[in-house]
C-alpha positions as CSV (number, residue, x, y, z in Angstrom):
1,M,159.3,207.4,213.9
2,H,155.5,207.0,214.2
3,I,154.8,203.6,215.9
4,K,156.1,203.6,219.5
5,F,157.3,199.7,220.2
6,L,155.6,198.6,223.8
7,T,157.8,196.9,226.5
8,S,155.3,195.4,228.3
9,T,151.9,193.9,228.0
10,A,150.5,195.9,230.9
11,Q,151.1,199.3,228.3
12,I,148.4,197.7,225.7
13,L,145.4,199.8,226.5
14,P,146.0,203.2,224.6
15,K,144.9,206.6,225.6
16,K,143.9,206.9,222.2
17,G,141.9,204.8,219.6
18,P,140.9,201.0,219.6
19,V,142.8,197.8,220.2
20,C,143.9,195.2,217.2
21,L,145.0,192.0,217.9
22,I,146.0,190.0,214.8
23,G,146.3,186.2,215.2
24,S,145.2,182.6,214.1
25,A,142.3,181.5,215.3
26,K,143.6,178.7,217.5
27,S,145.7,181.8,219.1
28,L,143.4,184.2,220.2
29,Q,140.9,181.1,221.1
30,G,143.4,180.0,223.8
31,G,143.2,182.3,226.5
32,L,145.3,185.2,224.9
33,L,142.0,187.8,225.3
34,E,141.9,187.1,228.9
35,K,145.6,187.7,229.5
36,L,146.0,190.8,227.4
37,L,141.9,192.8,227.5
38,P,140.2,194.2,230.5
39,A,138.1,190.9,232.0
40,S,134.5,192.1,230.4
41,V,135.8,192.1,227.0
42,P,136.8,189.1,226.3
43,D,133.2,187.6,226.8
44,L,132.0,190.2,223.9
45,F,134.1,187.5,221.2
46,K,133.0,184.6,222.8
47,E,130.4,183.5,220.2
48,V,132.0,184.8,217.2
49,L,134.9,183.1,217.7
50,K,133.0,180.0,217.4
51,T,132.3,180.9,213.4
52,P,132.1,178.0,211.3
53,K,135.3,177.9,209.4
54,L,137.5,180.4,211.5
55,G,140.8,180.5,210.2
56,Q,140.2,179.1,206.3
57,V,140.4,183.5,205.2
58,P,141.5,186.9,206.8
59,T,138.6,187.8,209.3
60,T,138.2,190.5,211.3
61,F,135.3,191.6,214.4
62,S,135.0,195.0,216.1
63,T,133.3,195.6,219.3
64,L,132.9,198.8,221.1
65,T,133.6,197.8,224.7
66,G,131.5,200.2,227.0
67,L,135.2,201.1,228.6
68,A,136.9,204.0,228.3
69,S,139.7,202.2,227.4
70,P,140.0,200.7,224.8
71,Q,136.8,201.8,223.7
72,R,136.5,199.4,221.0
73,V,138.7,196.4,220.1
74,V,139.5,194.4,216.7
75,L,140.2,191.0,216.4
76,G,141.9,190.0,213.0
77,I,141.6,186.2,212.5
78,L,144.5,185.2,210.2
79,P,144.2,181.9,208.1
80,E,145.7,179.1,209.7
81,K,147.3,177.1,206.8
82,V,149.3,178.7,203.7
83,A,149.9,177.0,200.6
84,K,154.0,175.5,199.5
85,D,154.6,179.3,197.6
86,N,153.2,181.4,200.2
87,T,155.0,183.1,203.1
88,P,154.2,181.3,206.8
89,T,154.7,184.9,208.1
90,R,151.3,185.6,206.5
91,R,152.2,189.5,206.1
92,E,149.8,190.2,203.5
93,W,146.8,188.9,205.1
94,I,148.0,191.0,208.3
95,F,148.3,194.4,206.1
96,Q,144.9,193.7,204.9
97,L,143.5,192.9,208.0
98,L,144.8,196.4,209.3
99,D,142.6,198.1,207.3
100,T,140.2,198.5,209.8
101,L,142.7,201.2,211.5
102,E,142.5,203.4,208.3
103,A,140.5,205.6,209.5
104,E,142.2,205.6,212.9
105,E,145.1,208.6,213.6
106,Y,145.8,206.5,217.1
107,A,146.0,202.6,217.5
108,S,147.5,199.6,219.7
109,I,148.4,196.7,217.5
110,V,149.0,193.3,219.0
111,L,150.5,190.6,216.6
112,C,150.1,187.5,218.2
113,L,153.4,185.6,216.3
114,E,153.7,181.5,216.2
115,D,157.6,181.8,215.2
116,P,159.2,184.8,216.7
117,E,161.3,185.1,213.7
118,H,157.8,186.4,211.6
119,Y,158.1,189.8,213.7
120,G,160.2,191.0,210.6
121,A,157.4,190.2,208.4
122,A,154.4,191.0,210.4
123,I,156.3,194.9,211.4
124,T,156.5,195.5,207.6
125,A,152.6,195.0,207.2
126,V,152.4,197.9,210.1
127,A,155.1,200.3,208.9
128,R,153.1,200.2,205.4
129,R,149.5,201.3,207.2
130,L,151.6,204.8,208.5
131,R,151.6,206.4,205.4
132,L,153.5,209.6,205.4
133,V,152.4,211.1,202.6
134,N,149.0,212.5,202.8
135,Y,148.3,216.2,201.1
136,R,144.7,216.5,202.2
137,K,144.1,219.6,203.9
138,S,142.9,218.0,207.5
139,G,145.4,215.1,206.9
140,K,146.7,213.5,210.3
141,A,149.6,211.5,210.5
142,K,149.0,208.2,212.2
143,H,150.6,206.9,215.5
144,F,150.7,203.5,216.2
145,Q,151.9,201.2,219.1
146,V,153.1,197.9,218.6
147,L,153.5,194.7,220.8
148,A,154.5,191.3,219.8
149,V,153.5,187.9,221.8
150,T,153.4,184.7,221.3
151,P,150.4,182.5,221.6
152,Q,151.0,182.6,225.5
153,G,151.0,186.0,225.8
154,E,154.9,186.0,226.3
155,L,156.4,189.1,225.1
156,I,158.6,189.2,221.9
157,P,160.9,192.1,222.0
158,A,161.5,194.3,219.3
159,D,165.3,194.6,218.6
160,D,167.2,197.1,217.0
161,R,166.8,195.0,213.7
162,I,163.1,194.9,214.1
163,K,163.0,199.0,214.9
164,T,165.2,199.5,211.9
165,I,163.3,197.4,209.4
166,A,159.9,199.2,210.4
167,E,161.9,202.7,210.1
168,Q,163.0,201.7,206.5
169,V,160.1,200.5,205.0
170,S,158.2,204.1,206.2
171,I,160.5,205.7,204.4
172,A,160.8,203.8,201.2
173,C,156.6,203.6,201.1
174,K,157.2,207.6,201.5
175,L,159.1,207.6,198.6
176,V,157.2,205.7,196.3
177,D,154.2,207.5,197.7
178,T,155.5,211.3,197.8
179,A,154.3,213.7,194.7
180,P,156.6,213.9,191.7
181,N,157.4,217.4,191.7
182,E,158.6,217.0,195.4
183,L,160.8,214.0,194.5
184,T,162.6,215.0,191.4
185,P,166.1,213.1,190.7
186,K,167.8,216.2,192.0
187,L,165.8,216.7,195.5
188,F,165.9,212.7,195.6
189,A,169.9,212.7,195.7
190,K,169.5,215.8,198.0
191,D,167.5,213.6,200.6
192,I,169.6,210.6,200.2
193,Q,172.8,213.0,200.7
194,S,170.8,214.1,203.9
195,R,169.8,210.7,205.2
196,F,173.3,208.7,205.5
197,K,175.6,212.3,205.6
198,T,176.1,211.5,208.8
199,T,176.0,207.8,209.2
200,T,179.5,206.4,210.4
201,G,181.3,204.9,207.4
202,V,179.5,205.6,204.8
203,V,181.3,207.6,201.7
204,I,178.6,208.9,199.0
205,K,179.7,209.9,195.6
206,E,177.2,211.7,193.1
207,I,178.3,211.6,189.1
208,V,175.6,214.3,187.5
209,G,175.0,215.7,184.1
210,E,177.8,215.6,181.6
211,K,179.9,214.2,184.0
212,L,178.1,210.7,183.3
213,L,179.3,211.2,180.0
214,A,183.0,211.7,180.9
215,E,182.7,208.1,183.2
216,G,180.9,206.5,179.8
217,L,177.4,206.4,181.5
218,N,175.5,207.7,178.9
219,G,172.8,205.2,179.2
220,I,172.0,206.8,182.1
221,Y,172.4,210.5,180.4
222,A,170.4,209.8,177.7
223,V,167.6,208.8,179.7
224,G,167.4,212.1,181.7
225,Q,168.5,213.6,179.0
226,A,165.6,215.8,178.2
227,A,164.6,216.3,181.9
228,V,164.2,219.8,183.6
229,E,166.5,218.1,186.1
230,E,169.9,216.7,185.2
231,P,170.4,212.7,185.6
232,R,172.8,211.6,188.0
233,M,174.1,208.5,189.8
234,L,174.8,208.1,193.4
235,I,176.8,205.5,195.2
236,L,176.9,204.9,198.9
237,E,179.8,202.9,199.8
238,Y,180.2,201.3,203.6
239,K,183.4,199.6,203.9
240,P,184.2,198.1,207.4
241,K,187.6,197.3,208.9
242,G,188.5,194.1,207.4
243,A,185.9,193.5,204.8
244,Q,186.8,191.1,203.1
245,K,183.7,190.5,200.5
246,T,182.0,192.8,198.7
247,V,178.0,193.5,197.6
248,V,176.5,195.7,195.3
249,L,173.0,196.6,195.4
250,A,171.7,198.4,192.0
251,G,168.5,200.4,192.2
252,K,166.2,202.1,189.0
253,G,165.4,205.4,190.2
254,V,163.0,206.4,187.8
255,C,161.6,209.7,189.6
256,F,158.7,210.2,186.5
257,D,158.3,207.9,183.6
258,T,156.2,209.4,180.8
259,G,157.8,206.7,178.5
260,G,159.6,209.1,176.4
261,L,158.9,209.6,172.9
262,S,157.3,205.9,172.8
263,L,154.7,208.0,174.8
264,K,152.3,205.9,177.6
265,A,149.0,206.0,177.1
266,G,147.8,208.3,180.0
267,A,145.9,205.5,181.9
268,N,149.3,203.9,181.9
269,M,151.4,207.1,182.9
270,V,149.2,207.2,186.1
271,G,151.4,206.1,189.0
272,M,154.9,206.4,187.3
273,K,155.8,208.3,190.3
274,G,156.5,204.8,191.8
275,D,158.6,203.5,189.3
276,M,162.1,204.5,191.7
277,G,160.4,201.6,193.7
278,G,163.8,199.3,193.1
279,A,166.0,202.5,194.3
280,A,163.7,202.7,197.7
281,A,164.2,199.7,198.7
282,V,168.2,199.2,197.8
283,L,168.4,202.3,200.0
284,G,166.5,200.5,202.5
285,A,168.4,197.2,202.6
286,F,171.8,199.4,202.5
287,A,170.5,201.1,205.8
288,L,169.5,198.1,207.3
289,L,172.6,196.7,206.4
290,V,174.8,199.6,208.0
291,E,172.9,199.7,211.2
292,Q,173.2,195.7,211.4
293,K,177.6,196.1,210.9
294,V,177.3,194.1,208.5
295,P,181.1,192.8,207.7
296,H,181.4,193.2,204.1
297,K,181.6,196.2,202.1
298,I,178.4,197.6,200.7
299,I,177.9,199.5,197.8
300,A,174.6,201.3,197.0
301,C,173.9,202.3,193.3
302,V,171.1,204.2,192.5
303,G,170.5,205.8,188.7
304,L,168.1,208.9,189.3
305,V,166.8,210.4,186.0
306,E,163.1,211.2,184.6
307,N,162.2,209.7,181.6
308,A,160.4,213.0,180.0
309,I,159.5,214.5,176.4
310,G,160.9,217.3,174.8
311,P,163.3,218.5,172.3
312,N,166.5,216.5,173.7
313,A,164.7,213.5,174.5
314,F,166.3,210.4,173.2
315,R,165.0,208.9,170.5
316,N,164.3,205.9,168.7
317,D,166.8,204.5,166.3
318,D,169.8,206.7,168.5
319,V,172.5,204.3,169.1
320,I,173.7,204.6,172.4
321,V,177.3,203.3,173.6
322,M,176.8,202.2,177.1
323,H,179.5,201.8,180.0
324,S,180.1,198.4,179.4
325,G,181.1,199.2,175.7
326,K,178.7,197.7,173.8
327,S,176.3,199.5,171.6
328,V,172.2,199.5,172.2
329,E,169.8,200.8,169.1
330,V,166.8,202.2,170.7
331,N,163.7,200.9,169.5
332,N,162.0,201.7,172.7
333,T,162.2,204.7,175.0
334,D,159.6,203.3,177.4
335,A,162.0,200.5,177.6
336,E,164.2,203.0,179.8
337,G,165.2,201.0,183.2
338,R,167.6,198.5,182.0
339,L,169.3,201.2,180.3
340,V,169.8,203.1,183.6
341,L,170.4,199.5,185.3
342,A,173.2,198.4,182.7
343,D,175.0,200.9,183.2
344,C,175.0,201.0,187.4
345,L,175.8,197.5,187.0
346,S,178.6,197.8,184.5
347,Y,180.3,200.7,186.8
348,C,180.3,199.0,189.9
349,A,181.4,195.5,188.6
350,R,184.6,196.8,186.8
351,K,185.3,199.6,189.8
352,Y,184.6,197.4,192.8
353,A,185.0,193.8,191.7
354,P,182.1,192.6,193.9
355,N,181.6,189.1,194.8
356,L,177.9,189.6,194.5
357,M,175.4,191.8,192.9
358,I,171.5,192.7,192.9
359,D,169.5,194.6,191.0
360,A,165.9,195.8,192.3
361,A,163.7,197.5,189.7
362,T,160.1,197.8,188.5
363,L,160.9,197.0,185.3
364,T,158.4,195.1,183.6
365,G,154.8,194.6,183.6
366,A,155.4,191.4,182.2
367,Q,156.2,190.3,185.8
368,M,152.8,190.8,187.4
369,V,151.6,188.6,184.5
370,A,153.8,186.0,184.9
371,T,154.2,186.1,189.1
372,G,151.7,188.0,190.3
373,L,151.5,190.8,192.3
374,L,152.6,189.7,195.7
375,H,155.4,187.7,194.2
376,A,158.8,189.5,192.5
377,G,160.2,187.3,189.4
378,V,163.9,187.0,190.3
379,V,166.4,186.1,187.5
380,S,170.0,184.7,188.5
381,N,173.0,183.3,187.0
382,R,173.1,181.0,190.2
383,E,171.1,178.2,191.0
384,D,172.1,178.5,194.6
385,L,171.7,182.5,194.6
386,E,168.2,182.2,193.7
387,L,167.3,179.1,196.0
388,L,168.7,181.2,198.6
389,A,166.5,184.4,197.4
390,K,163.0,181.8,197.7
391,K,164.2,180.6,201.3
392,I,164.8,184.0,202.2
393,G,161.5,185.5,200.8
394,K,159.5,182.9,202.6
395,E,160.4,183.9,205.9
396,T,160.7,187.4,205.0
397,G,157.5,187.7,203.5
398,D,159.1,189.1,200.3
399,M,158.2,186.7,197.7
400,V,159.8,185.6,194.6
401,C,159.3,183.3,192.3
402,P,162.5,182.5,189.9
403,L,162.2,182.9,186.0
404,P,164.4,181.5,183.4
405,F,168.0,182.5,182.9
406,A,168.8,181.2,179.5
407,P,170.8,183.8,177.3
408,E,171.3,182.0,174.5
409,L,167.5,181.4,173.8
410,Y,166.8,185.0,173.9
411,Q,169.4,186.6,172.0
412,Q,167.6,187.3,169.3
413,E,165.2,189.2,170.7
414,F,167.8,191.5,170.5
415,K,169.1,191.7,167.5
416,S,170.3,195.1,165.6
417,Q,171.1,195.2,162.2
418,V,173.6,198.3,163.6
419,A,174.3,197.9,167.1
420,D,175.0,195.0,169.3
421,M,171.5,195.1,170.7
422,V,168.6,196.7,170.7
423,N,166.8,197.7,174.3
424,S,163.5,195.7,173.7
425,V,162.3,192.6,172.8
426,K,160.9,192.0,169.1
427,N,158.3,189.2,170.5
428,R,156.5,190.3,173.5
429,S,155.4,186.7,174.3
430,N,158.7,185.2,174.4
431,A,159.7,185.4,178.1
432,Q,159.9,189.2,178.3
433,T,160.6,189.5,181.9
434,S,163.6,187.2,181.4
435,C,164.7,188.8,178.4
436,A,164.8,192.1,180.4
437,A,166.8,190.8,182.9
438,Q,169.2,189.6,180.1
439,F,169.7,192.9,178.8
440,I,171.1,194.1,181.8
441,Y,173.2,191.5,182.5
442,S,174.5,191.3,178.9
443,H,176.9,194.1,180.2
444,I,178.2,192.2,182.9
445,D,178.3,188.9,181.4
446,D,182.0,188.8,180.7
447,L,183.0,189.0,184.6
448,D,181.2,185.9,186.0
449,I,180.0,187.3,188.9
450,P,177.2,185.8,191.1
451,W,174.1,187.8,190.3
452,L,170.3,188.3,190.8
453,H,167.8,190.5,189.3
454,I,164.5,191.1,191.0
455,D,161.6,192.7,189.5
456,M,159.3,193.8,191.5
457,A,156.7,196.2,189.5
458,G,154.1,194.3,191.2
459,P,155.1,193.8,194.9
460,S,156.5,197.2,194.9
461,N,153.2,198.9,195.0
462,T,149.6,197.8,197.3
463,A,146.6,197.5,194.8
464,S,145.7,200.8,195.7
465,G,148.9,202.1,194.1
466,L,150.9,203.2,197.3
467,G,154.8,201.8,198.3
468,T,155.1,198.7,199.8
469,G,158.8,198.8,200.9
470,Y,159.0,195.4,199.4
471,G,162.4,193.9,198.9
472,I,164.6,195.7,202.0
473,Q,164.9,192.6,204.2
474,L,165.2,190.4,201.2
475,M,168.4,192.3,199.7
476,A,169.7,192.9,203.5
477,R,169.8,189.1,204.4
478,L,171.1,187.9,200.7
479,A,173.9,190.3,201.2
480,R,174.7,189.1,204.5
481,E,174.1,185.2,203.8
482,Y,175.0,184.6,200.4
483,V,178.5,185.9,200.2
């Protein structure tokens, strides 16, 4: 772990690197600097803190101090207000303001939080900046020390939950950022086994290659059948004593997506190492729930494949009989994630009879058109689950925007002449993200299980294409609070 959590405001001055204080204009103008910094430093910011319209947009001010420590101080000023569909945690702005530390190997970060409950969101913004993957010859790991305080300068302690969130977000970012030649389905599975094999109460099951066919997981097998490494499904089961409820978290783990024989254009293929962001988030949420000793049985299921091209690739016009028993005529091999997730959900729904199912995936580019780069699109068959997801999203910074759930209105998009359905819509202008979610749901629609689909194609990556760890807190809290 490259974040050290400070336990006293007296520890703020670093041996190396700058100090970065982030808070609203009001909090930083109210005497907080005088409480935290050497006597001469606050005077350096007196004039800039009088800047007109301060607090309307994210703003940074930086100054050299002339001191041995800290040599440089950065103020990150957060906007005072947020709109109704934004998060009051201001997580994205905190992340943006920390860009000033991008070139720093060491730094101290002080988070001035108006609400201590915002700590989980704020530490996510910090953890994203660690960037544990760095292939540069001269690349060096970042080391942050972090302190959270109230506007009055009182310490907000970092409990085990905060530390676990930071750890799991940084791991999820690392997985998404890792080059695909170093995170193949086999290596990803090995990483998962290594992370959880000694975790008390966790049992891991792996179904690989032709054993998928024996289990009826033909969708997962078809997507990965042309790759050098065999496709696989991993299931992690956590069952505490006395558990009465069961929650399934399923993640799309396409380690690289060429589009298959429906080959992506070259520019659209760049960045497809991150098509396993849903699986990374599911694993992070699972780890957080286990660490918190949630009283429910938790199942994490990830389908790990590479959608490759070659003589063994699945084809358009192929018909696949899925785990649900429904047949799918392939009309787009680049609509592969839904085949993987449909099998994962069908298998877990029938094996574990859960009280809640959540799936997470970088599923459709249409999600970014519908809800943007920072809000995931969610589709659910339960209104109360959808509303809870929106509430939790605002509180954690994992923002969501509900999309229509109306299977009867979208059925015609999947009509096939020879099978139960095709795998890609006929009209791409007709609620494409909702339709993709419906395809997945159609493989469990006979079971009446509360279900939430999270299309995180946008928020799973930064604007520059690096991982964010989006969805970990959202799924963990839904698992705890809904059932």
